[in-house]
C-alpha positions as CSV (number, residue, x, y, z in Angstrom):
1,M,101.9,83.0,62.8
2,L,102.8,84.1,59.3
3,A,100.4,85.4,56.7
4,G,100.6,83.7,53.3
5,D,99.8,86.9,51.3
6,V,102.9,89.0,52.0
7,V,104.5,89.6,48.7
8,L,107.6,91.6,49.9
9,L,108.5,89.4,52.8
10,T,112.2,88.5,52.6
11,R,114.3,85.8,54.1
12,D,116.2,88.3,56.2
13,V,113.0,89.4,58.0
14,V,112.1,85.7,58.8
15,V,115.7,85.1,60.1
16,D,115.5,88.3,62.2
17,A,112.2,87.0,63.7
18,L,113.6,83.6,64.5
19,Q,116.7,85.1,66.1
20,A,114.6,87.4,68.2
21,L,112.7,84.3,69.5
22,D,115.9,82.3,70.2
23,R,116.2,83.6,73.8
24,P,115.8,81.9,77.2
25,S,113.3,84.6,78.4
26,S,109.8,85.1,77.0
27,S,110.0,86.9,73.6
28,I,107.5,88.1,71.1
29,V,108.1,89.4,67.5
30,L,105.5,91.4,65.6
31,G,105.5,92.5,62.0
32,R,102.9,95.1,61.3
33,S,101.0,95.8,58.1
34,S,100.1,99.4,57.2
35,D,96.4,98.6,57.3
36,G,96.5,98.1,61.1
37,G,96.9,94.3,61.1
38,F,100.0,92.2,61.3
39,Y,101.6,89.7,58.9
40,L,103.8,88.0,61.5
41,A,103.4,87.3,65.2
42,G,105.9,85.0,66.8
43,F,106.2,83.7,70.4
44,N,108.7,81.5,72.1
45,R,106.2,80.8,74.9
46,T,102.5,80.1,74.6
47,P,100.8,83.5,74.9
48,R,97.8,83.8,77.2
49,F,96.2,86.6,75.2
50,D,92.5,87.3,74.6
51,W,92.6,86.5,70.9
52,S,88.9,87.4,70.4
53,Q,89.8,91.0,71.4
54,I,92.8,91.0,69.1
55,V,90.9,89.9,66.0
56,A,87.6,91.6,66.8
57,R,88.6,94.7,64.8
58,R,91.1,93.6,62.2
59,A,92.0,97.3,61.4
60,C,93.4,97.6,64.9
61,A,94.7,94.0,65.4
62,A,98.4,95.0,65.7
63,D,97.6,97.6,68.3
64,A,95.4,95.2,70.3
65,L,98.2,92.6,70.2
66,L,100.7,95.3,71.4
67,A,98.3,96.1,74.3
68,E,98.3,92.4,75.3
69,V,102.1,92.4,75.0
70,D,102.4,95.4,77.3
71,Q,100.6,93.5,80.0
72,S,102.9,90.5,79.7
73,D,106.5,90.2,80.9
74,A,107.8,89.3,77.4
75,T,110.4,91.2,75.4
76,L,109.0,92.6,72.2
77,S,110.9,92.9,68.9
78,L,109.2,94.8,66.1
79,L,109.9,93.9,62.5
80,P,109.6,96.2,59.5
81,T,106.1,97.1,58.3
82,I,105.2,95.0,55.2
83,D,101.8,95.1,53.5
84,D,99.8,92.1,52.8
85,I,97.2,91.6,50.1
86,D,93.7,92.4,51.1
87,S,92.2,93.3,47.7
88,Y,92.9,92.9,44.0
89,A,94.2,96.5,43.9
90,D,96.7,95.6,46.7
91,A,97.8,92.5,44.7
92,L,98.5,94.6,41.6
93,R,100.3,97.4,43.6
94,L,102.5,95.0,45.6
95,I,103.4,92.8,42.6
96,A,104.5,96.0,40.7
97,L,106.5,97.1,43.7
98,R,108.2,93.7,44.0
99,R,109.2,93.8,40.3
100,T,110.7,97.3,40.9
101,F,112.5,96.1,44.0
102,T,113.9,93.1,42.3
103,A,115.1,95.1,39.3
104,S,116.7,97.7,41.6
105,H,118.4,95.1,43.6
106,T,119.8,93.5,40.5
107,L,121.0,96.8,39.2
108,I,122.7,97.6,42.5
109,R,124.5,94.2,42.5
110,Q,125.7,94.9,39.0
111,L,127.0,98.4,39.9
112,I,128.9,97.0,43.0
113,S,130.5,94.4,40.8
114,I,131.6,97.0,38.3
115,L,133.0,99.3,41.0
116,L,134.9,96.4,42.6
117,S,136.4,95.5,39.2
118,A,137.4,99.0,38.4
119,F,138.6,100.2,41.7
120,A,139.7,97.0,43.4
121,A,142.7,97.2,45.7
122,P,145.6,94.8,45.0
123,R,145.1,91.5,46.7
124,R,148.2,92.0,48.8
125,A,146.7,95.2,50.3
126,L,143.5,93.4,51.1
127,T,145.3,90.5,52.9
128,L,147.3,93.1,54.9
129,L,144.0,94.6,56.1
130,L,142.5,91.2,56.9
131,P,145.3,88.7,57.3
132,Q,143.0,85.8,58.2
133,T,141.1,86.2,55.0
134,T,142.1,85.2,51.5
135,F,140.3,86.7,48.5
136,D,140.0,84.2,45.6
137,C,137.7,86.5,43.6
138,L,136.8,90.1,44.2
139,R,133.3,89.5,43.0
140,G,132.4,86.9,45.5
141,P,132.4,86.9,49.3
142,P,135.7,86.5,51.2
143,R,136.6,82.9,52.1
144,R,138.5,82.0,55.2
145,V,141.6,79.9,54.8
146,V,142.7,77.8,57.8
147,H,146.5,77.6,58.0
148,A,147.8,74.4,59.5
Protein backbone atom coordinates (compact mmCIF):
# COMPACT_ATOMS: atom_id res chain seq x y z
CA MET A 1 0.00 0.00 0.00
CA LEU A 2 1.47 3.32 -1.05
CA ALA A 3 0.00 6.74 -0.35
CA GLY A 4 -0.35 9.01 -3.36
CA ASP A 5 0.37 12.22 -1.46
CA VAL A 6 4.01 11.71 -0.47
CA VAL A 7 5.97 14.56 -2.05
CA LEU A 8 9.48 13.55 -0.93
CA LEU A 9 9.25 9.85 -1.74
CA THR A 10 12.28 8.79 -3.79
CA ARG A 11 12.92 5.87 -6.07
CA ASP A 12 15.55 4.57 -3.64
CA VAL A 13 12.97 4.18 -0.86
CA VAL A 14 10.66 2.21 -3.14
CA VAL A 15 13.56 0.02 -4.32
CA ASP A 16 14.60 -0.59 -0.68
CA ALA A 17 11.03 -1.62 0.14
CA LEU A 18 10.83 -4.03 -2.78
CA GLN A 19 14.19 -5.55 -1.92
CA ALA A 20 13.12 -6.05 1.70
CA LEU A 21 10.05 -7.94 0.47
CA ASP A 22 12.02 -10.14 -1.92
CA ARG A 23 12.64 -12.89 0.64
CA PRO A 24 11.40 -16.43 0.98
CA SER A 25 10.23 -15.81 4.56
CA SER A 26 7.33 -13.59 5.59
CA SER A 27 8.40 -9.93 5.37
CA ILE A 28 6.80 -6.58 6.05
CA VAL A 29 8.03 -3.07 5.28
CA LEU A 30 6.69 0.05 6.92
CA GLY A 31 7.28 3.70 6.11
CA ARG A 32 6.01 5.96 8.85
CA SER A 33 4.76 9.53 8.58
CA SER A 34 5.54 11.93 11.39
CA ASP A 35 1.81 12.45 12.06
CA GLY A 36 1.52 8.86 13.37
CA GLY A 37 0.27 7.28 10.17
CA PHE A 38 2.19 5.53 7.44
CA TYR A 39 2.82 6.25 3.77
CA LEU A 40 3.88 2.74 2.78
CA ALA A 41 3.09 -0.72 4.07
CA GLY A 42 4.29 -3.72 2.11
CA PHE A 43 3.78 -7.43 2.60
CA ASN A 44 5.10 -10.45 0.74
CA ARG A 45 2.35 -12.61 2.30
CA THR A 46 -1.27 -11.71 2.85
CA PRO A 47 -1.41 -10.26 6.37
CA ARG A 48 -4.10 -11.42 8.76
CA PHE A 49 -4.37 -8.17 10.67
CA ASP A 50 -7.37 -6.49 12.22
CA TRP A 51 -7.41 -3.53 9.81
CA SER A 52 -10.35 -1.90 11.58
CA GLN A 53 -8.14 -1.46 14.67
CA ILE A 54 -5.25 -0.14 12.59
CA VAL A 55 -7.25 2.60 10.87
CA ALA A 56 -9.59 3.34 13.79
CA ARG A 57 -7.28 6.09 15.03
CA ARG A 58 -5.28 7.41 12.11
CA ALA A 59 -2.93 9.36 14.39
CA CYS A 60 -1.72 6.00 15.78
CA ALA A 61 -2.08 3.84 12.66
CA ALA A 62 1.64 3.09 12.36
CA ASP A 63 1.87 2.02 16.00
CA ALA A 64 -1.25 -0.13 15.64
CA LEU A 65 0.26 -1.79 12.56
CA LEU A 66 3.53 -2.37 14.45
CA ALA A 67 1.56 -4.02 17.27
CA GLU A 68 0.01 -6.40 14.74
CA VAL A 69 3.45 -7.10 13.24
CA ASP A 70 4.82 -7.93 16.72
CA GLN A 71 2.24 -10.69 17.01
CA SER A 72 3.18 -12.18 13.64
CA ASP A 73 6.24 -14.17 12.63
CA ALA A 74 7.19 -11.71 9.87
CA THR A 75 10.49 -9.87 9.55
CA LEU A 76 9.97 -6.10 9.77
CA SER A 77 11.96 -3.52 7.79
CA LEU A 78 11.44 0.14 8.63
CA LEU A 79 11.82 2.78 5.93
CA PRO A 80 12.72 6.43 6.52
CA THR A 81 9.98 8.64 7.95
CA ILE A 82 8.44 10.76 5.18
CA ASP A 83 5.52 13.12 5.61
CA ASP A 84 2.40 12.98 3.50
CA ILE A 85 0.01 15.81 2.71
CA ASP A 86 -2.89 16.11 5.11
CA SER A 87 -3.66 19.80 4.71
CA TYR A 88 -3.01 22.79 2.47
CA ALA A 89 -0.28 23.95 4.87
CA ASP A 90 1.39 20.52 4.58
CA ALA A 91 1.31 20.82 0.80
CA LEU A 92 2.99 24.24 0.81
CA ARG A 93 5.62 23.15 3.35
CA LEU A 94 6.50 19.91 1.56
CA ILE A 95 6.61 21.51 -1.90
CA ALA A 96 9.02 24.16 -0.58
CA LEU A 97 11.09 21.45 1.08
CA ARG A 98 11.22 19.46 -2.17
CA ARG A 99 12.41 22.51 -4.10
CA THR A 100 15.14 23.07 -1.52
CA PHE A 101 16.12 19.39 -1.64
CA THR A 102 16.25 19.39 -5.46
CA ALA A 103 18.32 22.57 -5.56
CA SER A 104 20.72 21.23 -2.92
CA HIS A 105 21.05 17.91 -4.75
CA THR A 106 21.87 19.72 -8.02
CA LEU A 107 24.47 21.90 -6.27
CA ILE A 108 26.11 18.87 -4.65
CA ARG A 109 26.35 17.08 -8.02
CA GLN A 110 27.94 20.17 -9.56
CA LEU A 111 30.47 20.45 -6.73
CA ILE A 112 31.43 16.79 -7.06
CA SER A 113 31.93 17.26 -10.78
CA ILE A 114 34.18 20.29 -10.21
CA LEU A 115 36.21 18.45 -7.58
CA LEU A 116 36.65 15.43 -9.83
CA SER A 117 37.81 17.69 -12.66
CA ALA A 118 40.24 19.65 -10.50
CA PHE A 119 41.70 16.83 -8.43
CA ALA A 120 41.25 13.78 -10.63
CA ALA A 121 43.93 11.14 -10.39
CA PRO A 122 45.57 10.11 -13.66
CA ARG A 123 43.64 7.40 -15.47
CA ARG A 124 46.57 5.01 -15.14
CA ALA A 125 46.47 5.31 -11.32
CA LEU A 126 42.75 4.61 -11.30
CA THR A 127 43.16 1.48 -13.43
CA LEU A 128 45.89 0.24 -11.08
CA LEU A 129 43.47 0.59 -8.18
CA LEU A 130 40.62 -1.07 -10.03
CA PRO A 131 42.13 -3.10 -12.87
CA GLN A 132 38.81 -4.56 -14.01
CA THR A 133 37.33 -1.10 -14.57
CA THR A 134 38.05 1.38 -17.34
CA PHE A 135 37.20 5.04 -16.87
CA ASP A 136 36.09 6.67 -20.11
CA CYS A 137 35.05 9.88 -18.44
CA LEU A 138 35.70 10.98 -14.88
CA ARG A 139 32.32 12.73 -14.71
CA GLY A 140 30.33 9.58 -15.39
CA PRO A 141 30.11 6.26 -13.59
CA PRO A 142 32.84 3.68 -14.24
CA ARG A 143 32.14 1.24 -17.02
CA ARG A 144 33.23 -2.39 -16.97
CA VAL A 145 35.23 -3.59 -19.93
CA VAL A 146 35.21 -7.30 -20.64
CA HIS A 147 38.56 -8.48 -21.99
CA ALA A 148 38.30 -11.40 -24.39
